[in-house]
C-alpha atoms as a printed R data frame, in Angstrom:
    type eleno elety resid chain resno       x       y        z
1   ATOM     1    CA   MET     A     1 -46.084  46.949 -106.625
2   ATOM     2    CA   ASP     A     2 -49.026  48.268 -104.601
3   ATOM     3    CA   LEU     A     3 -51.871  46.361 -103.120
4   ATOM     4    CA   THR     A     4 -54.193  47.045 -106.009
5   ATOM     5    CA   GLN     A     5 -51.813  45.621 -108.568
6   ATOM     6    CA   TRP     A     6 -51.138  42.568 -106.296
7   ATOM     7    CA   ARG     A     7 -54.836  41.848 -106.110
8   ATOM     8    CA   LEU     A     8 -55.240  42.342 -109.800
9   ATOM     9    CA   ASN     A     9 -52.426  40.003 -110.691
10  ATOM    10    CA   GLY     A    10 -54.262  37.086 -109.050
11  ATOM    11    CA   SER     A    11 -52.015  36.553 -106.026
12  ATOM    12    CA   TRP     A    12 -54.643  37.437 -103.586
13  ATOM    13    CA   PRO     A    13 -57.055  34.680 -104.607
14  ATOM    14    CA   LEU     A    14 -54.190  32.179 -104.266
15  ATOM    15    CA   PHE     A    15 -53.498  33.389 -100.736
16  ATOM    16    CA   LEU     A    16 -57.104  33.091  -99.811
17  ATOM    17    CA   ARG     A    17 -57.196  29.506 -101.064
18  ATOM    18    CA   CYS     A    18 -54.149  28.558  -98.973
19  ATOM    19    CA   GLN     A    19 -55.225  30.388  -95.833
20  ATOM    20    CA   SER     A    20 -57.730  27.785  -94.710
21  ATOM    21    CA   PRO     A    21 -55.324  24.784  -94.747
22  ATOM    22    CA   LEU     A    22 -52.616  26.781  -93.011
23  ATOM    23    CA   SER     A    23 -55.017  27.855  -90.317
24  ATOM    24    CA   GLN     A    24 -55.984  24.244  -89.701
25  ATOM    25    CA   ILE     A    25 -52.354  23.165  -89.472
26  ATOM    26    CA   PHE     A    26 -51.509  25.888  -86.962
27  ATOM    27    CA   THR     A    27 -54.652  25.091  -84.998
28  ATOM    28    CA   ILE     A    28 -53.698  21.409  -84.774
29  ATOM    29    CA   LEU     A    29 -50.166  22.286  -83.672
30  ATOM    30    CA   ALA     A    30 -51.515  24.682  -81.048
31  ATOM    31    CA   VAL     A    31 -53.954  22.070  -79.729
32  ATOM    32    CA   ALA     A    32 -51.229  19.394  -79.611
33  ATOM    33    CA   LEU     A    33 -48.850  21.721  -77.804
34  ATOM    34    CA   SER     A    34 -51.552  22.677  -75.330
35  ATOM    35    CA   ALA     A    35 -52.370  18.997  -74.707
36  ATOM    36    CA   TRP     A    36 -48.707  18.201  -74.080
37  ATOM    37    CA   VAL     A    37 -48.377  21.089  -71.639
38  ATOM    38    CA   VAL     A    38 -51.545  20.032  -69.798
39  ATOM    39    CA   GLY     A    39 -50.338  16.434  -69.628
40  ATOM    40    CA   GLN     A    40 -46.953  17.427  -68.231
41  ATOM    41    CA   SER     A    41 -48.632  19.616  -65.629
42  ATOM    42    CA   PHE     A    42 -50.962  16.760  -64.631
43  ATOM    43    CA   TRP     A    43 -48.142  14.261  -64.129
44  ATOM    44    CA   PHE     A    44 -46.049  16.844  -62.279
45  ATOM    45    CA   ILE     A    45 -48.847  17.386  -59.738
46  ATOM    46    CA   PHE     A    46 -49.634  13.720  -59.065
47  ATOM    47    CA   GLN     A    47 -46.138  12.328  -59.487
48  ATOM    48    CA   PRO     A    48 -44.761  11.153  -56.011
49  ATOM    49    CA   LYS     A    49 -41.901  13.177  -54.669
50  ATOM    50    CA   PRO     A    50 -38.574  11.422  -54.861
51  ATOM    51    CA   THR     A    51 -37.326  10.258  -51.431
52  ATOM    52    CA   VAL     A    52 -33.750  10.838  -50.404
53  ATOM    53    CA   ALA     A    53 -32.257   8.101  -48.243
54  ATOM    54    CA   GLN     A    54 -31.196   9.329  -44.803
55  ATOM    55    CA   TRP     A    55 -27.445   9.499  -44.388
56  ATOM    56    CA   VAL     A    56 -26.072   7.056  -41.843
57  ATOM    57    CA   ALA     A    57 -22.482   7.205  -40.741
58  ATOM    58    CA   ALA     A    58 -20.607   4.056  -41.433
59  ATOM    59    CA   ALA     A    59 -19.712   2.159  -38.290
60  ATOM    60    CA   PRO     A    60 -15.982   2.311  -37.638
61  ATOM    61    CA   VAL     A    61 -14.282  -0.966  -38.152
62  ATOM    62    CA   ALA     A    62 -12.091  -1.813  -35.188
63  ATOM    63    CA   ALA     A    63  -8.634  -2.824  -36.123
64  ATOM    64    CA   SER     A    64  -8.073  -6.403  -35.268
65  ATOM    65    CA   ALA     A    65  -5.676  -6.881  -32.392
66  ATOM    66    CA   PRO     A    66  -2.366  -8.324  -33.414
67  ATOM    67    CA   ALA     A    67  -2.047 -11.948  -32.596
68  ATOM    68    CA   ARG     A    68  -0.068 -12.570  -29.410
69  ATOM    69    CA   LEU     A    69   2.550 -15.149  -29.175
70  ATOM    70    CA   ASN     A    70   1.620 -17.812  -26.654
71  ATOM    71    CA   ILE     A    71   4.793 -18.516  -24.733
72  ATOM    72    CA   GLN     A    72   3.226 -20.674  -22.032
73  ATOM    73    CA   SER     A    73   3.949 -23.847  -23.940
74  ATOM    74    CA   LEU     A    74   7.483 -22.616  -24.502
75  ATOM    75    CA   ARG     A    75   7.957 -22.033  -20.787
76  ATOM    76    CA   LYS     A    76   6.761 -25.526  -19.973
77  ATOM    77    CA   SER     A    77   8.957 -27.205  -22.526
78  ATOM    78    CA   ASP     A    78  12.077 -27.258  -20.292
79  ATOM    79    CA   LEU     A    79  14.414 -26.590  -23.203
80  ATOM    80    CA   PHE     A    80  17.398 -26.514  -20.883
81  ATOM    81    CA   GLY     A    81  16.212 -29.152  -18.446
82  ATOM    82    CA   PRO     A    82  13.982 -28.860  -15.354
83  ATOM    83    CA   TYR     A    83  14.597 -25.908  -13.037
84  ATOM    84    CA   LEU     A    84  15.664 -26.964   -9.579
85  ATOM    85    CA   VAL     A    85  14.932 -24.491   -6.788
86  ATOM    86    CA   GLN     A    86  17.856 -24.217   -4.433
87  ATOM    87    CA   ILE     A    87  16.663 -23.332   -0.949
88  ATOM    88    CA   ALA     A    88  19.353 -21.570    0.979
89  ATOM    89    CA   SER     A    89  19.708 -22.842    4.488
90  ATOM    90    CA   PRO     A    90  19.183 -20.112    7.086
91  ATOM    91    CA   VAL     A    91  22.363 -18.643    8.477
92  ATOM    92    CA   THR     A    92  22.328 -18.617   12.236
93  ATOM    93    CA   SER     A    93  24.443 -16.078   14.044
94  ATOM    94    CA   THR     A    94  25.601 -17.144   17.486
95  ATOM    95    CA   VAL     A    95  25.653 -14.347   20.038
96  ATOM    96    CA   LYS     A    96  28.322 -14.459   22.698
97  ATOM    97    CA   VAL     A    97  26.239 -13.260   25.621
98  ATOM    98    CA   ASP     A    98  29.182 -12.921   27.985
99  ATOM    99    CA   ALA     A    99  31.186 -10.861   25.475
100 ATOM   100    CA   PRO     A   100  33.745  -8.492   26.989
101 ATOM   101    CA   PRO     A   101  32.995  -4.770   27.141
102 ATOM   102    CA   THR     A   102  33.834  -2.832   24.006
103 ATOM   103    CA   ARG     A   103  36.693  -0.369   23.844
104 ATOM   104    CA   LEU     A   104  34.922   1.745   21.259
105 ATOM   105    CA   ASN     A   105  33.974   5.225   22.429
106 ATOM   106    CA   LEU     A   106  30.233   4.631   22.095
107 ATOM   107    CA   THR     A   107  27.323   5.434   24.403
108 ATOM   108    CA   LEU     A   108  24.180   3.315   24.565
109 ATOM   109    CA   VAL     A   109  21.480   5.908   25.188
110 ATOM   110    CA   GLY     A   110  18.448   3.616   25.065
111 ATOM   111    CA   VAL     A   111  17.080   0.291   23.868
112 ATOM   112    CA   VAL     A   112  13.747  -0.996   22.570
113 ATOM   113    CA   ALA     A   113  13.499  -4.714   23.300
114 ATOM   114    CA   SER     A   114  10.770  -6.359   21.219
115 ATOM   115    CA   THR     A   115   9.159  -9.775   21.102
116 ATOM   116    CA   GLU     A   116   9.868  -9.632   17.362
117 ATOM   117    CA   GLN     A   117  13.632  -9.898   17.004
118 ATOM   118    CA   GLN     A   118  13.900  -7.754   13.895
119 ATOM   119    CA   ARG     A   119  12.013  -4.898   15.563
120 ATOM   120    CA   SER     A   120  14.487  -4.395   18.408
121 ATOM   121    CA   LEU     A   121  16.269  -1.066   18.283
122 ATOM   122    CA   ALA     A   122  19.152   0.647   20.017
123 ATOM   123    CA   VAL     A   123  19.958   4.345   20.320
124 ATOM   124    CA   ILE     A   124  23.737   4.721   20.191
125 ATOM   125    CA   ALA     A   125  25.740   7.941   20.348
126 ATOM   126    CA   ASN     A   126  29.132   8.318   18.695
127 ATOM   127    CA   ARG     A   127  31.080  11.575   18.980
128 ATOM   128    CA   GLY     A   128  27.992  13.381   20.197
129 ATOM   129    CA   GLN     A   129  25.804  12.181   17.310
130 ATOM   130    CA   GLN     A   130  22.870   9.932   18.233
131 ATOM   131    CA   ASN     A   131  21.358   7.448   15.796
132 ATOM   132    CA   THR     A   132  18.844   4.632   16.038
133 ATOM   133    CA   TYR     A   133  20.005   1.252   14.767
134 ATOM   134    CA   GLY     A   134  18.269  -2.011   14.003
135 ATOM   135    CA   LEU     A   135  19.844  -5.437   14.043
136 ATOM   136    CA   HIS     A   136  22.706  -6.010   11.588
137 ATOM   137    CA   GLU     A   137  23.094  -2.278   10.898
138 ATOM   138    CA   GLU     A   138  26.552  -0.752   10.956
139 ATOM   139    CA   ILE     A   139  27.154   1.865   13.624
140 ATOM   140    CA   GLU     A   140  28.090   5.143   11.986
141 ATOM   141    CA   GLY     A   141  31.760   6.054   12.271
142 ATOM   142    CA   THR     A   142  32.812   2.478   13.068
143 ATOM   143    CA   GLN     A   143  32.982  -0.935   11.468
144 ATOM   144    CA   ALA     A   144  30.912  -2.456   14.260
145 ATOM   145    CA   VAL     A   145  27.485  -3.968   13.570
146 ATOM   146    CA   LEU     A   146  24.594  -4.246   16.022
147 ATOM   147    CA   LYS     A   147  24.129  -7.950   16.701
148 ATOM   148    CA   ALA     A   148  21.723  -8.325   19.649
149 ATOM   149    CA   VAL     A   149  19.624  -6.106   21.895
150 ATOM   150    CA   PHE     A   150  18.960  -6.872   25.553
151 ATOM   151    CA   ALA     A   151  17.195  -5.016   28.329
152 ATOM   152    CA   ASP     A   152  20.303  -3.255   29.661
153 ATOM   153    CA   ARG     A   153  22.917  -3.715   26.935
154 ATOM   154    CA   VAL     A   154  23.612  -4.591   23.331
155 ATOM   155    CA   ILE     A   155  26.084  -6.939   21.690
156 ATOM   156    CA   ILE     A   156  28.018  -5.564   18.736
157 ATOM   157    CA   ASP     A   157  30.164  -7.361   16.192
158 ATOM   158    CA   ASN     A   158  33.432  -5.451   15.962
159 ATOM   159    CA   SER     A   159  35.469  -6.948   13.103
160 ATOM   160    CA   GLY     A   160  34.266 -10.476   13.913
161 ATOM   161    CA   ARG     A   161  34.592 -10.100   17.680
162 ATOM   162    CA   ASP     A   162  31.508  -9.896   19.914
163 ATOM   163    CA   GLU     A   163  31.641  -7.017   22.378
164 ATOM   164    CA   THR     A   164  29.231  -5.667   24.980
165 ATOM   165    CA   LEU     A   165  28.021  -2.067   25.115
166 ATOM   166    CA   MET     A   166  26.275  -1.336   28.409
167 ATOM   167    CA   LEU     A   167  23.384   1.061   28.805
168 ATOM   168    CA   GLU     A   168  24.556   4.488   29.880
169 ATOM   169    CA   GLY     A   169  25.043   4.576   33.646
170 ATOM   170    CA   ARG     A   170  25.234   0.798   34.002
171 ATOM   171    CA   GLU     A   171  28.314  -1.123   35.056
172 ATOM   172    CA   TYR     A   172  29.355  -4.238   33.180
173 ATOM   173    CA   GLN     A   173  28.324  -7.428   35.013
174 ATOM   174    CA   THR     A   174  28.356 -10.932   33.606
175 ATOM   175    CA   ALA     A   175  25.541 -12.087   35.897
176 ATOM   176    CA   VAL     A   176  23.246  -9.396   34.549
177 ATOM   177    CA   ILE     A   177  23.958 -10.627   31.041
178 ATOM   178    CA   GLN     A   178  22.819 -14.119   31.954
179 ATOM   179    CA   GLN     A   179  19.640 -12.685   33.490
180 ATOM   180    CA   ALA     A   180  19.027 -10.590   30.396
181 ATOM   181    CA   VAL     A   181  19.524 -13.610   28.190
182 ATOM   182    CA   HIS     A   182  16.839 -15.558   30.019
183 ATOM   183    CA   SER     A   183  14.461 -12.577   29.913
184 ATOM   184    CA   SER     A   184  14.986 -11.675   26.263
185 ATOM   185    CA   SER     A   185  13.257 -13.035   23.188
186 ATOM   186    CA   HIS     A   186  16.613 -13.004   21.471
187 ATOM   187    CA   ALA     A   187  18.006 -15.695   23.741
188 ATOM   188    CA   SER     A   188  18.052 -19.324   22.756
189 ATOM   189    CA   ILE     A   189  14.741 -20.762   24.000
190 ATOM   190    CA   ASP     A   190  13.276 -24.134   23.274
191 ATOM   191    CA   ALA     A   191  10.484 -24.751   20.813
192 ATOM   192    CA   SER     A   192   7.839 -25.250   23.515
193 ATOM   193    CA   VAL     A   193   8.392 -21.743   24.871
194 ATOM   194    CA   GLU     A   194   8.252 -20.301   21.362
195 ATOM   195    CA   ASP     A   195   4.959 -22.094   20.747
196 ATOM   196    CA   LYS     A   196   3.613 -20.760   24.033
197 ATOM   197    CA   LEU     A   197   4.584 -17.197   23.130
198 ATOM   198    CA   ALA     A   198   2.961 -17.572   19.715
199 ATOM   199    CA   ALA     A   199  -0.262 -18.768   21.363
200 ATOM   200    CA   ILE     A   200  -0.188 -15.847   23.800
201 ATOM   201    CA   ARG     A   201   0.324 -13.344   20.981
202 ATOM   202    CA   ASP     A   202  -2.597 -14.867   19.059
203 ATOM   203    CA   GLU     A   203  -4.795 -14.586   22.142
204 ATOM   204    CA   ILE     A   204  -3.840 -10.938   22.669
205 ATOM   205    CA   ARG     A   205  -4.302 -10.211   18.962
206 ATOM   206    CA   ARG     A   206  -7.905 -11.413   19.197
207 ATOM   207    CA   ASN     A   207  -8.515  -9.482   22.418
208 ATOM   208    CA   PRO     A   208  -5.791  -6.967   23.363
209 ATOM   209    CA   GLN     A   209  -7.141  -6.664   26.921
210 ATOM   210    CA   GLU     A   210  -5.932 -10.225   27.529
211 ATOM   211    CA   ILE     A   211  -2.427  -8.795   27.930
212 ATOM   212    CA   PHE     A   212  -3.284  -7.884   31.516
213 ATOM   213    CA   LYS     A   213  -3.496 -11.615   32.265
214 ATOM   214    CA   TYR     A   214   0.216 -11.855   31.568
215 ATOM   215    CA   VAL     A   215   1.434  -8.423   32.677
216 ATOM   216    CA   ALA     A   216  -0.145  -7.084   35.870
217 ATOM   217    CA   LEU     A   217  -0.123  -3.370   36.732
218 ATOM   218    CA   SER     A   218  -0.467  -1.993   40.251
219 ATOM   219    CA   GLN     A   219  -0.701   1.728   40.913
220 ATOM   220    CA   ILE     A   220   2.043   3.390   42.957
221 ATOM   221    CA   LYS     A   221   1.460   6.688   44.739
222 ATOM   222    CA   GLN     A   222   3.759   9.039   46.558
223 ATOM   223    CA   ASP     A   223   2.268  11.932   48.532
224 ATOM   224    CA   ASP     A   224  -1.104  11.206   46.907
225 ATOM   225    CA   ASN     A   225   0.459  11.583   43.454
226 ATOM   226    CA   ILE     A   226   0.648   8.724   40.983
227 ATOM   227    CA   ILE     A   227   4.266   8.025   40.068
228 ATOM   228    CA   GLY     A   228   3.537   5.026   37.834
229 ATOM   229    CA   TYR     A   229   2.411   1.415   37.795
230 ATOM   230    CA   ARG     A   230   4.506  -1.446   39.106
231 ATOM   231    CA   VAL     A   231   4.606  -4.306   36.598
232 ATOM   232    CA   SER     A   232   4.660  -7.940   37.604
233 ATOM   233    CA   PRO     A   233   4.107 -11.247   35.805
234 ATOM   234    CA   GLY     A   234   0.546 -12.538   35.571
235 ATOM   235    CA   LYS     A   235  -0.677 -16.127   35.417
236 ATOM   236    CA   ASP     A   236   2.108 -17.002   32.963
237 ATOM   237    CA   SER     A   237   5.499 -15.314   33.094
238 ATOM   238    CA   ALA     A   238   6.558 -16.352   29.567
239 ATOM   239    CA   LEU     A   239   5.491 -13.101   27.901
240 ATOM   240    CA   PHE     A   240   6.710 -11.006   30.833
241 ATOM   241    CA   GLN     A   241  10.187 -12.457   30.549
242 ATOM   242    CA   ALA     A   242  10.260 -12.590   26.749
243 ATOM   243    CA   VAL     A   243   9.748  -8.851   26.276
244 ATOM   244    CA   GLY     A   244  12.490  -7.971   28.768
245 ATOM   245    CA   LEU     A   245  10.382  -6.868   31.722
246 ATOM   246    CA   GLN     A   246  11.729  -7.382   35.219
247 ATOM   247    CA   ALA     A   247   9.978  -7.543   38.554
248 ATOM   248    CA   GLY     A   248  10.038  -4.100   40.134
249 ATOM   249    CA   ASP     A   249   9.868  -2.158   36.862
250 ATOM   250    CA   ILE     A   250   7.620   0.894   37.110
251 ATOM   251    CA   ALA     A   251   5.634   1.751   33.983
252 ATOM   252    CA   ILE     A   252   5.530   5.499   33.405
253 ATOM   253    CA   GLN     A   253   4.370   5.720   29.769
254 ATOM   254    CA   LEU     A   254   2.224   3.596   27.481
255 ATOM   255    CA   ASN     A   255   2.164   4.396   23.764
256 ATOM   256    CA   GLY     A   256   3.253   7.935   24.557
257 ATOM   257    CA   LEU     A   257   0.569   8.467   27.230
258 ATOM   258    CA   ASP     A   258   1.733   9.679   30.637
259 ATOM   259    CA   LEU     A   259   0.657   7.048   33.160
260 ATOM   260    CA   THR     A   260   1.160   9.482   36.050
261 ATOM   261    CA   ASP     A   261  -1.984  11.274   34.839
262 ATOM   262    CA   PRO     A   262  -4.982   9.787   36.738
263 ATOM   263    CA   SER     A   263  -7.274  10.102   33.689
264 ATOM   264    CA   VAL     A   264  -4.977   8.265   31.296
265 ATOM   265    CA   MET     A   265  -5.793   4.696   32.346
266 ATOM   266    CA   THR     A   266  -9.445   5.210   31.416
267 ATOM   267    CA   GLN     A   267  -8.306   6.305   27.971
268 ATOM   268    CA   VAL     A   268  -5.981   3.308   27.737
269 ATOM   269    CA   PHE     A   269  -8.731   0.798   28.543
270 ATOM   270    CA   GLN     A   270 -11.105   2.421   26.048
271 ATOM   271    CA   SER     A   271  -8.556   2.168   23.223
272 ATOM   272    CA   MET     A   272  -7.238  -1.319   23.998
273 ATOM   273    CA   SER     A   273  -9.511  -3.033   21.467
274 ATOM   274    CA   ASP     A   274  -7.935  -1.036   18.626
275 ATOM   275    CA   LEU     A   275  -4.293  -1.544   19.601
276 ATOM   276    CA   THR     A   276  -1.907  -3.732   17.626
277 ATOM   277    CA   GLU     A   277   1.234  -2.948   19.625
278 ATOM   278    CA   LEU     A   278   2.337  -1.571   22.967
279 ATOM   279    CA   ASN     A   279   5.335   0.655   23.564
280 ATOM   280    CA   LEU     A   280   5.821   0.594   27.307
281 ATOM   281    CA   THR     A   281   8.364   2.848   29.014
282 ATOM   282    CA   VAL     A   282   9.448   1.569   32.409
283 ATOM   283    CA   GLU     A   283  11.748   3.007   35.016
284 ATOM   284    CA   ARG     A   284  14.366   0.592   36.289
285 ATOM   285    CA   ASP     A   285  17.038   1.656   38.770
286 ATOM   286    CA   GLY     A   286  16.329   5.264   37.879
287 ATOM   287    CA   GLN     A   287  16.819   4.670   34.137
288 ATOM   288    CA   PRO     A   288  14.032   4.574   31.508
289 ATOM   289    CA   HIS     A   289  13.704   1.490   29.319
290 ATOM   290    CA   ASP     A   290  11.432   1.059   26.307
291 ATOM   291    CA   ILE     A   291   9.655  -2.288   25.978
292 ATOM   292    CA   TYR     A   292   8.000  -2.988   22.628
293 ATOM   293    CA   ILE     A   293   5.248  -5.612   22.439
294 ATOM   294    CA   GLN     A   294   3.642  -6.485   19.114
295 ATOM   295    CA   PHE     A   295   0.426  -8.501   18.996
């Protein structure tokens, strides 16, 4: 069917009648769609932007400490009765000062007599081997134990028997032992003398130069050369005797310093305020002796 026939059959007038309503419908739909689009655009522009909450790390939760068992009340409960402290009575060791000479093949090379009993030392040689021993120490190669130290000898305990070991070059004499006993801090002295020595040590501890009140030094020269300092007791002879010094001893070293050097005494006086001990080497009958004094 061509266009001419279609028009002639009457279809064309029908189409023309329906065209106007259809156009209105499509126009309304187009306007509504346009209004919806415009509305969405309007709200999109003015709508506030959504805010995202800032991320914050969760605080770590500390693990609770395990509960501790309180045992203090248990300790105080005395489940097995009250504890009684047993105080052991001090064991006193009697030294036989007039002990016979030892038959052991030992050589007493040197001694360090101290005002503090436990600090006294002895250098003993056995079979050519020298060792330094403190009180109650066993002498190597023997069963003998060092029991007491005096200025010119030591007393050893040889299988329960006190024996005397003289300083090398010295002959055994009982009278010398008695003198050493009275001049040694290891001898039996009464409480008043001990109190006096304690007071003297406290005084020297506060001011070390006070020692020269109790031990006097006088310079000795030979051919214009200093050979040492003669020691003698000061205003109180308690300290002088307690440390084992004897009248006529010549001091030749003090804390390792050579006292025959004229410049040493100045150094000694300058350092006295810092000293806590004195290690004095004296010459007695041609033999050196070490005297240890602790403040």
